[in-house]
C-alpha positions, 0 to 999 in steps of 0.5 A: 894417398890415404884419402885416395885409397879410401875414395877408391875403396868406396867407389869400388862398391858402386856399380857402373850405372851408379858411377855414371849417375853420380858424375851427372848428380855432381855436376847438376848440383854444382852448376845448378847452384852457381846458376842460381846464384848467377841469377842474382847478379846485376851483370848490367854494370859490367863493361863486358858481358859475354852473354850479351855479345853471344846473344847479338851474334847468334841473333844476327845469324838467325835474322839473316845477317852475316858475322864479323860484317854486321855484328862485332865478332872476335872468335872464329865462326864455329863457336857461334854456329854451335851457340845457336842451339841455346840461342833457339831455346830462348837465347837467354843467359839461363839457356846458355848456362844450361847448355853449357852444364850439359856440355860439362856433363857429357865432357866428364862422362866421355872422360870417364868412358875413355879412362875407365879402362884403367879402372872404374874407380880412377875414371870416376875420380877423374871425371869428379875432379874435373867437375869440381874445378872451379874453372869448369863450373864458373866459367859455364855459370857465374863467369859467362864464358863458353869454355864448355864448348871448347872442352867438349869439342876437344874431349871428342876429338881425342876420343876419336883419335883413340878409337881409330876413327881418323877420318871422322876425327879430321871432320870434328877437329877441322870444324874445331879448329874453327871454333876455338882452335885448341883441337889444333893439338890433335890434328898432328896425330891424325896426319902423322899417324904411322900406320896410315898410307899416303892415300889415307893421310891426303884424305885426312888433309882433304877433309880438314881442307873442305871444312876449312874452305866451307867455314872461312870462304863466305867471310874471306869474300864479304869481310876479310879484314874483319874475319882475320882479325882473330888470326892476327890476335892469336898470332900476337900481331894486334898492336896492344894486345900481344899478351893477355890473361894470367900468364907470367908474360901478360904481367911482364908486359905490364913492366915493359919487360915481355920478350919479343913476339919472335921469342915465343914463336921459336920457343913453342915451335921447338917445344910442340916439334920436339913432343911430337917427334917423341911420339913419332919415334915411339918414346911417348904415347900419344896422350903423354905427348899431347899432355906435354905439348899442351903443358908447354904451350900454357907455359910459353904462350903469353895470352892464356884465358884462365878458361883455357885451363879446361884443355889443361886439365883434360889433357892431364887428368889421367895422369894425376894419380901418378904425378904427386901434387898434380891435384892440388895444383889444378885447384890452385891454378883454377882459384888464382886464375880467376883471381887474377882475372876477376879481381887483382888486374882490375883493382891493383894500381899500375906501379910497384903493387904489380909485384903481387900478381907478377908473383902469382904469375911466377908461382903458376909457372912454376907449378906448370914446370913441375907438372910438365917434368914429373910427367915426362919422368914418369916410367909408365902411362895409365892403361886409360890413355892407350889407343883402343886398337893398341889393347886389342892387339895385346900391346 
């Protein structure tokens, strides 16, 4: 707490312009340092290098080909459309790292803009905590992952909802759903907005349906089996790939102890519906309901890639000053997640030695449960998580 108060005291002397410049400076320093280091690594020996996949998919589109049919594609099409931007500007690892650095910087600035209503000093701290988390800067550089896109789309959708721009949010979140599906957490808060009349709700649904049709119908026509693979993958119906990432359930799967998929369907649905109901009954503000739903998902979904923790960071960071130990938990999860994925699971032999990553999985799950319980017990929410319209009405 002394460090926190010391930071707030120093940050208080900075103007708004200097705070923004500090965020940009930290982002560029961290990302360019890791990007420069990344250029010294020989990735040719790696069995899977996502940059090579990005280049192949974007090149297919630029040369008139069709995703899924003409090139192996696992994710939804939206992510590939977005990656056309760095593809046009060189289609090299450097162009992708530059693009991801730009998006992480924008995400941090948007987070600052949203939360500065509760105090510019706290907002600055939250943005810097985001940028200096290893999950954020490593996925954008040395790890060759596209989570910077996911985090940016998520925070933009959240911002539009908080500003009351529901029609635009309907468009953005439906496109985001067909990018990496994480905006699925935001969509219910658009449709279930209590102030909306039935006609408005139908407009939101119509916008989402139109975007969905535009994103899916061409592929459903040309290559339905290949296109629907990612849906089967996410819904745990691909044989041999029912679990993955750094979850406890994945490690239990190695030991043939993972529960059946029906357990996950029931548990996930129950938790998500409960937290939405709490929001509907005005027992939780939207952001706390969202953060709780995301935490619940991370605890019980058996396929959590370490890069996905960017979403958890964005959902929970505004509550960090109010939850004791949360900042340490964020860094621990980031470091342990990268160790699990990048080293342990590839080098520890199957059998008794699997107890070590299993214990780490248990530790991560306990931290997530701790964060969830502390979040639910908070007596008040930070001012920065409120709707703009609530502030205007003096609520």
